[in-house]
C-alpha positions, 0 to 999 in steps of 0.5 A: 458553050460546049460544056453547057450543052454537054451537061444539059444532056446528063441526068440532073444532080437530084437523080444521081446517087451521092457517090457519083457526085464525088468526082464532080465535086472533087474537080469543082473544088480543084478548079476553084482552088486553081482559079482563086490565086489568079483572081486574088490581086485584081481589085473588084467592084467593092475592093479597097483601092490603095492609092488616091489623088485629087486631080484638080486645084479645087478638089472637085475630081478625086481619083482612087486606083489600084493594079495587078502587076501580074495580070497587067490590069489597073482599076480606077474609081473617079468621083466628081462633084457633078450630076453630069458625065465624067471621064478619065483617060491618058494623054501625052505631053503635047496635046490632048487630041488623040487622048483616050478617055473612058466616059460614063454617067447616069441619065435622069431616068436612071439608065447608065451609059459607059464607053471607051472613047478618044478625042478627035479634036479639042472638044469632040469625042468618038467611040473606040472601035475596040471597047477595052474598059470594063465597067465595075460600077457607076452611081450618081447621088445628090453630090457625086457621080462615081465611076469605077472601071478597069482596063489593061495596061496595054491593048491592041487599040491604037487609041488606047495609050499604055499604062507604064512604069513611067510618069503617066499624064492622067486626063480627067474631064466632066460635064454639068449634064449628060452632053458629051462635049469637053469644056477646057474649064472642066478638063484637067491633066495631072502627072502621076506615077501610077504603078507605085511599088510600095504603099505607105500602108504596107510599112511599119509606123513606130509607136515612139515616133518623134517629129523634128522640123528643119525649116527656114524662118520668115525668109523674105524671098528676093524678087529674082527668078532664082534664089538658093537660100541656105541655113545651118540647123541642128539635127535632133539631140539624142543620147543614143542611136536613132533612125530617121525613117520618113520625111516630107516637105513642109511648105507654106500655103500659097508659096508652093509654086515658088519652092523648086527643091529642098535638100538636106546636107550632112555637115562634118562635126568638125566644121565651123558653120556660119549663122543666119540665112544667105545665098548658098553659092554666093560671096560667102563660101562658108554657106556652100559647106557640107555636100553629102545629101541626107534627104531631098525633095523637089517640086511635085513630090510628097512624103516618103517613108524608107523601107522597114529595114533602112533609116538615116542614122543619128545620135552616134559619134559617126553621125552628123549633128548639124545639117545645111538646109538648101531651098531653091526658090523660083520667083518667076513673077518677081513678086515682092514682099513674100515671106517663107518658112518652108523646110523638111519634116523628119520622123525618127525613132529609137526602134533601129532598122537593120541598115544605115542608108546613104544617098549617092548623086550621079550625073553631070556637073552643073556647070556652063560646060554642060550646054544644050543647043536651041531648037533641038528635037532630041539632045542627049547628055551623059554622065559616067560614074566609075565606082573604082574611084570609091577605093581611092576615097575609102583608102584615106578612111582606112577601109574597103568599100562594101557593095551597096544595095540601091532601093530607091531613086530621085530623078532631076532635070529642069524644064527642058528634060524629057527622059532620064535613066541610069544604066549599070555596067560591069566588066564592059558589059551592060547589066541592067537599067537601074531606074528610068522615066521615059515620060519625065515631068519637071512638075513631078519629082518624087522619091520612088522605090525600085521594084527590086534592089540593085547591087553595085560593086566597086568597079561597076560603071554607072551611066546617066543619060538625060534627054532634052528637047528645046524646040521652044527655045532660040537660045543656048541652054547652059548647065546652072542653078536657075530653072531656065538652066539645066541639070542632069542628076539622079540621086540613088538611095542605098545602104550601107552608108559610106562616105561617098556622096557624089560620083 
């Protein structure tokens, strides 16, 4: 305001000689140049938002989003098939009461309303004292109401929940008219990793891509709570080295809720492998052969593409020719007569990447010696990896262990899991947290990229911490394969590949 009044007291530009405008223009261009980089990454009212997801089973609510990590601003666009109000916010694991919800809509007369609110009970909203959401656009047509807005990752309003690099439980709701009242039938919560580091559009797609499916065929899922089904399959036959650069789940429609995880293990080329499909850890020990994970998927995950300089090597004498496909089924309703042909689809290319990747499994052995008491608000389990043991393994293979670079990770517990982290130590000093999720959700287990690569040297110690809560249980929870048992595992994706699969 002060500068405006100051300029008003000056002569108009038309009355100034041309030469007197040069200093002013110089400073104007300088200010514009300095301001441009600060605005370049923040999505505007019409910017393309890179990420998207449906938030409800019927695909009525569609969310797009993007963010500026430096400015700590996130932008959302919510599109809902309704002529009423729409709302989007963040909630916690246990209750929607207290959740923040940004709501908006278009009245019959064309006027727009928009407000930053929170839930005071199950269906009633109240406007926040601090309005921290900025409206970027709000429209309604014959089909959709579309609301675009931005908000900071964090605000000073106690009713605004933070946007973090953990799993975020996104709350979406809408009405059939402009009466702001929540209806449970039109209220949905979906866990999303909002602050993704890499988007698939940022990665190269080789022109010579070949697709290969590794799948179980017409398997009758037993009427048991838990089944681990294994079969052995050949990898693509190639005459020279290729790289697998992407994988995704291949799930049969209607069976998605029964498939808990899928793992692909490399088999040594000297292994004598059984045929058919059988229990992975049952009477025939041959079906538990092969223990080095190549790729893995778990409930809630989608496709994953490796960074442009990394791939799974196939086609050389050192590479596996066969794999063990392991599928964990959870048939909690003991449904009869369900057949499944799920698996993993891999994408491979002859355009080689710089590094061959491997997967290192950390955590706690999945045995009954791992136990969690009932009624626990918080219970911690730890698994320690001493990488000095790598040297003992590599001496048998005739070479030292190189430093490895970790670029991605997958976190895994079962239903009692609440948080996980892996921490790196060197010479008894904590270096850094490699990866973590303080808001872990069993229903969202996906491979995630690290914001920067982590170097691990032989001799480092890697501590895995798993946080559990069992307030809803009156029985002891033991480590084991069932979904009602527990696990404490972190898979690190790294390069260059070595012969060590777990620690």
